[in-house]
C-alpha distance (Angstrom), angle and dihedral (degrees) to the residues before:
residue distance angle dihedral
M1 . . .
F2 3.63 . .
K3 3.92 113.9 .
Y4 3.77 123.7 -150.6
C5 3.80 115.6 -145.1
P6 3.86 115.9 -129.0
A7 3.84 92.9 -114.5
F8 3.88 89.5 55.0
L9 3.77 91.2 51.1
F10 3.79 94.6 49.3
C11 3.91 91.3 50.4
L12 3.80 90.1 48.5
F13 3.82 91.0 53.6
V14 3.69 93.7 48.9
L15 3.78 92.0 52.4
I16 3.84 94.8 48.7
F17 3.99 92.1 45.8
T18 3.91 89.2 49.3
A19 3.75 93.7 49.5
C20 3.81 94.6 48.0
G21 3.77 90.0 49.5
T22 3.86 124.3 -168.0
D23 3.73 138.8 -87.0
A24 3.89 91.0 -106.8
P25 3.79 119.2 103.0
A26 3.81 116.7 -111.6
D27 3.69 93.9 -105.9
N28 3.87 92.4 51.9
K29 3.82 94.8 -120.3
P30 3.77 116.3 138.3
V31 3.84 117.6 -94.5
A32 3.79 114.1 -104.8
S33 3.77 115.2 -107.6
T34 3.78 110.9 -96.1
T35 3.80 89.9 -144.1
S36 3.78 94.1 65.9
P37 3.85 113.2 98.7
E38 3.84 91.2 -147.4
P39 3.88 106.9 21.2
A40 3.73 95.8 166.6
A41 3.82 100.9 37.6
I42 3.76 97.8 87.1
T43 3.80 119.4 21.7
N44 3.78 135.5 179.8
E45 3.76 95.3 -138.9
P46 3.87 123.4 130.6
T47 3.79 110.8 -73.2
T48 3.76 142.3 176.1
E49 3.70 128.4 -127.0
T50 3.78 92.2 -103.4
Q51 3.84 98.8 51.4
T52 3.77 123.5 102.0
V53 3.74 134.1 -158.5
K54 3.80 124.3 -99.7
P55 3.86 115.8 -103.7
L56 3.75 116.3 -108.9
A57 3.76 113.7 -92.9
K58 3.75 89.3 -132.9
K59 3.83 113.7 41.9
L60 3.83 118.2 -141.8
D61 3.79 127.5 -137.5
G62 3.78 124.6 -132.8
T63 3.71 145.2 75.5
L64 3.72 129.6 -103.3
T65 3.81 121.5 -155.1
V66 3.82 111.0 -150.5
Y67 3.92 121.9 -166.9
T68 3.78 108.1 -156.6
D69 3.81 142.7 167.4
Q70 3.74 88.2 -153.5
N71 3.76 123.9 72.1
E72 3.86 103.3 154.3
T73 3.89 126.2 145.2
I74 3.85 91.0 -91.7
D75 3.86 93.4 52.7
Q76 3.72 91.6 48.0
A77 3.89 90.9 48.0
L78 3.65 96.1 48.9
F79 3.82 95.1 48.2
T80 3.69 87.8 51.8
E81 3.78 89.6 50.9
F82 3.74 92.3 47.1
E83 3.91 88.6 55.8
A84 3.75 88.3 54.5
F85 3.80 93.4 43.6
S86 3.84 96.4 47.7
G87 3.76 109.1 16.3
I88 3.80 87.9 -123.4
K89 3.78 115.8 130.1
I90 3.85 121.9 -133.7
K91 3.66 124.0 -145.5
V92 3.80 113.4 -167.6
V93 3.73 126.0 -153.0
A94 3.75 104.9 -172.6
E95 3.87 127.3 -164.2
A96 3.74 123.7 163.6
D97 3.69 92.3 -150.2
S98 3.87 106.1 77.7
R99 3.84 93.3 -167.1
A100 3.76 90.6 51.8
L101 3.86 89.0 55.5
V102 3.82 92.1 51.5
Q103 3.79 89.3 47.8
R104 3.77 89.4 51.7
L105 3.76 91.5 48.3
K106 3.80 89.6 51.5
K107 3.79 94.5 47.0
E108 3.86 91.1 49.7
G109 3.77 93.3 48.5
Q110 3.82 117.6 173.5
S111 3.78 90.1 -13.0
S112 3.82 91.1 64.3
P113 3.85 114.6 120.9
A114 3.83 89.7 -146.4
D115 3.85 115.0 116.7
M116 3.94 96.5 172.7
I117 3.77 135.0 17.7
L118 3.87 118.4 -152.4
L119 3.85 112.2 -163.8
S120 3.79 136.1 175.9
S121 3.78 97.0 -134.5
M122 3.73 134.5 46.4
N123 3.87 87.0 -139.6
E124 3.81 92.1 71.6
L125 3.85 93.4 40.5
N126 3.77 91.3 51.9
W127 3.79 90.0 46.7
A128 3.77 88.6 54.3
K129 3.77 89.6 49.7
A130 3.86 92.1 49.0
E131 3.90 89.2 50.7
G132 3.82 87.7 56.6
L133 3.87 90.3 -114.5
L134 3.86 95.1 128.8
Q135 3.75 136.1 59.2
K136 3.78 140.2 -162.0
L137 3.84 117.4 -76.4
I138 3.69 118.3 -166.1
S139 3.82 119.1 -152.0
V140 3.85 119.0 149.5
R141 3.80 88.4 -168.6
A142 3.83 94.2 53.9
E143 3.69 91.5 44.8
A144 3.80 89.3 55.0
Q145 3.79 91.2 48.0
I146 3.78 97.8 47.2
P147 3.87 118.8 50.3
E148 3.77 116.8 -121.2
E149 3.86 91.6 -112.4
Y150 3.84 89.6 61.1
R151 3.88 96.6 51.7
D152 3.68 138.7 62.5
E153 3.82 116.1 -85.5
D154 3.79 88.8 -132.9
R155 3.90 92.8 42.9
H156 3.82 92.5 -114.2
W157 3.78 94.4 129.1
F158 3.80 138.5 13.8
G159 3.80 126.8 -147.3
L160 3.91 116.4 -120.7
T161 3.83 102.8 177.0
R162 3.87 138.5 8.9
N163 3.92 119.2 -135.0
A164 3.77 115.4 -163.5
T165 3.87 119.1 -152.8
V166 3.82 104.1 -121.3
A167 3.78 139.8 179.4
V168 3.68 116.8 -119.2
Y169 3.70 110.4 -168.1
L170 3.90 146.0 169.8
K171 3.72 106.8 -97.9
E172 3.83 97.7 -147.2
Q173 3.81 92.3 51.5
V174 3.72 100.6 40.4
T175 3.82 132.7 51.3
T176 3.79 124.6 -159.7
E177 3.74 87.5 -121.3
Q178 3.88 88.4 68.5
L179 3.91 90.8 54.2
S180 3.80 123.9 77.6
Y181 3.79 117.6 106.8
Y182 3.84 131.4 28.6
E183 3.76 89.4 -134.1
Y184 3.82 92.0 58.9
L185 3.84 91.4 65.9
S186 3.75 85.5 74.1
R187 3.93 89.9 68.6
Q188 3.77 123.6 109.4
D189 3.85 93.7 -108.9
W190 3.85 88.1 69.0
K191 3.81 94.5 53.8
G192 3.95 111.6 138.1
K193 3.78 91.3 7.4
L194 3.94 109.9 91.1
L195 3.73 126.3 98.4
L196 3.88 107.2 -167.9
P197 3.76 135.5 169.5
T198 3.76 115.1 -118.3
S199 3.76 120.8 -81.0
E200 3.94 88.6 -109.3
H201 3.80 90.1 65.1
P202 3.79 114.6 106.8
S203 3.72 92.7 -130.3
M204 3.75 93.0 53.9
V205 3.82 93.6 43.5
S206 3.71 90.4 52.7
L207 3.73 96.3 44.1
L208 3.77 95.8 49.8
A209 3.78 91.9 42.3
S210 3.85 85.4 60.3
I211 3.84 92.5 48.5
L212 3.84 88.5 52.8
A213 3.78 89.2 47.9
W214 3.80 93.1 55.2
D215 3.77 97.6 42.7
D216 3.79 141.9 40.1
L217 3.81 120.8 -89.9
G218 3.80 96.2 -106.7
R219 3.77 95.9 54.5
A220 3.72 91.8 44.4
E221 3.74 91.7 54.8
D222 3.88 87.6 52.5
Y223 3.78 91.6 51.3
F224 3.81 93.1 49.8
A225 3.79 91.4 47.7
G226 3.75 89.6 49.1
F227 3.89 91.0 52.2
V228 3.71 90.1 54.6
S229 3.77 94.7 45.8
N230 3.75 89.9 52.0
L231 3.82 99.5 51.8
A232 3.69 114.8 124.7
Q233 3.81 90.6 -161.1
P234 3.89 132.8 11.8
A235 3.72 110.6 -77.7
F236 3.78 114.2 -79.4
A237 3.99 126.2 -120.3
S238 3.86 88.1 -134.8
E239 3.91 140.1 28.5
A240 3.77 88.0 -127.2
A241 3.81 91.6 62.2
A242 3.80 91.5 47.3
L243 3.81 89.0 52.9
A244 3.78 91.8 46.3
A245 3.82 91.6 55.0
L246 3.79 88.0 47.9
A247 3.82 91.4 55.2
K248 3.82 86.5 53.5
E249 3.81 89.3 51.7
E250 3.82 92.8 -118.0
G251 3.72 88.3 139.7
V252 3.85 133.9 2.0
L253 3.84 104.7 -125.7
A254 3.79 136.2 34.3
L255 3.82 126.2 -168.6
V256 3.93 108.9 -147.9
S257 3.73 142.5 139.8
T258 3.83 120.1 -82.9
R259 3.83 85.0 -116.5
A260 3.76 92.8 61.2
A261 3.79 93.3 38.6
G262 3.85 90.9 51.0
Q263 3.81 93.3 46.3
F264 3.69 93.0 48.8
L265 3.73 96.7 45.9
A266 3.69 94.6 44.7
A267 3.80 91.4 59.4
A268 3.92 95.4 37.1
T269 3.77 124.2 110.4
P270 3.84 118.8 -104.8
A271 3.77 89.2 -106.3
V272 3.78 93.5 54.4
K273 3.88 92.7 44.1
A274 3.87 89.7 52.0
K275 3.76 94.5 57.4
L276 3.76 98.8 46.7
A277 3.79 133.0 74.8
V278 3.79 135.8 -178.0
F279 3.78 126.2 -132.4
Y280 3.95 132.0 -178.0
P281 3.84 107.0 -133.3
K282 3.83 119.1 -161.5
N283 3.81 131.1 -136.4
M284 3.71 124.4 -133.1
G285 3.75 88.3 -87.2
G286 3.89 86.9 66.6
A287 3.73 94.6 -112.4
T288 3.91 139.5 102.7
H289 3.75 113.7 -109.6
F290 3.73 119.3 -122.6
D291 3.80 138.2 179.0
L292 3.77 129.2 -148.4
T293 3.73 131.9 -129.8
G294 3.84 106.0 -149.0
I295 3.70 145.6 160.5
G296 3.76 127.4 -123.2
F297 3.80 135.0 -159.0
C298 3.82 111.7 -120.8
K299 3.80 122.0 -127.1
S300 3.73 88.3 -135.8
S301 3.89 94.6 59.5
Q302 3.81 122.1 94.2
Q303 3.83 94.2 -174.0
P304 3.83 104.9 92.4
D305 3.82 93.1 151.0
L306 3.77 93.3 53.0
A307 3.79 91.9 42.5
A308 3.86 91.5 51.2
K309 3.82 89.3 55.4
L310 3.72 93.6 55.3
V311 3.88 93.6 48.1
E312 3.75 90.0 46.8
F313 3.84 91.5 50.0
L314 3.79 93.3 48.3
S315 3.85 93.3 47.3
N316 3.75 92.9 49.0
K317 3.84 116.8 117.1
A318 3.62 96.9 -116.6
I319 3.78 96.3 46.5
Q320 3.72 91.9 41.9
A321 3.89 91.5 56.2
R322 3.74 92.4 52.5
Y323 3.84 95.2 40.9
S324 3.78 96.9 49.2
A325 3.87 93.0 44.5
A326 3.78 89.8 52.5
K327 3.85 92.6 45.1
F328 3.91 93.0 45.3
A329 3.77 85.1 -126.8
Y330 3.86 137.8 124.7
P331 3.83 111.8 -101.5
A332 3.76 116.8 -113.2
N333 3.77 88.2 -140.0
T334 3.73 100.7 80.7
M335 3.74 94.6 -158.5
V336 3.90 87.3 72.3
Q337 3.74 121.3 88.7
T338 3.84 120.9 -111.5
P339 4.00 109.4 -100.7
S340 3.70 109.8 -98.3
L341 3.83 98.0 -113.3
L342 3.87 91.1 57.0
K343 3.68 91.7 43.7
A344 3.86 89.9 55.8
W345 3.92 88.2 56.2
G346 3.77 90.7 59.5
T347 3.73 137.2 -113.6
Y348 3.74 132.9 -59.1
H349 3.70 139.4 -167.1
G350 3.80 108.3 -127.1
D351 3.81 124.7 -137.8
D352 3.77 114.4 -100.3
L353 3.84 96.5 -154.6
P354 3.88 107.6 133.4
F355 3.72 110.4 -108.9
T356 3.94 89.9 -127.9
K357 3.85 87.1 62.3
L358 3.83 91.6 49.1
Y359 3.83 88.7 52.6
Q360 3.70 91.5 51.0
Q361 3.80 89.7 57.3
Q362 3.70 94.5 54.6
A363 3.85 100.4 87.0
Q364 3.74 90.6 51.8
A365 3.77 94.3 45.0
K366 3.94 89.6 54.1
T367 3.66 89.3 49.1
L368 3.75 90.8 56.1
F369 3.76 91.4 45.7
K370 3.76 90.5 60.9
K371 3.67 92.2 43.0
V372 3.85 93.9 56.1
G373 3.85 93.9 39.8
W374 3.74 97.5 -110.0
């Protein structure tokens, strides 16, 4: 009887295994799901800011009406690109006042033409949800692209960008040793130096709700009163106005979103840029506060499939890279790199407070605003 040596048997096994192959692709990337209607249309592979997504092989019919408080060049460009990508038309209803948009949606009720609402603050999106104006939108792809902490627990909205609240200051009049916590800006040594947006501004509502969430009511009231006492000018209607006053040295520090800071500094003269710096303060929870720009699915819409395509498109890595860079914000898709300007400002540890908890603090924060005269 012929006997096989162990070495011969091993070599024979290797040859047979190699010839048969495996189910994995040659590049070792996972096989796309066979249940997805367009598995290659939107991917989560590494991208650059200039890349786009491949159009759907089979275009879709229909129109989505999007209510939004943002209608900048990048918004218009991406909506146009989405139309070419999907075949779905986008009708934009733009209104700078986000609260007015929510009020309009509420007034229109189920007869509203709105399918989606894109807003610059989670405060307003959570308000729309609380009013019963949004509904669940199921998209496995969007959920894979946007982490759980940056989307609604009931899938009523998805975050698109993150805007940290930063301190922009005059380098010759402020040292980094003076900067640490938001709350410390209420101390006497900042008297007559602060430039802040009005308490009605979404960035301030969100920030001060977070301060209230991390501290007790009495201390939060003291902080708010200290901010008002330390104002160099009456509170501004916009972040841009506060930064313009800072550039004129009418105060020494402004609290604004990264979006506002980036837009202002990108357009500023070299002389203005040279005298300003950016710092990431912390709250008493040890983290920098941030807000989300996000998109919600309106209760009045009956087009979940089309709506899901839009959210999947906007949360895709290639689109997120371009969108966040143009908005001077951090992408909600955490697989995307931070825009270069923000990266130059340094890193920050973001607050992990649930956005639902922040929303729950808003009413109390607004009561304190009135009490301290902000």
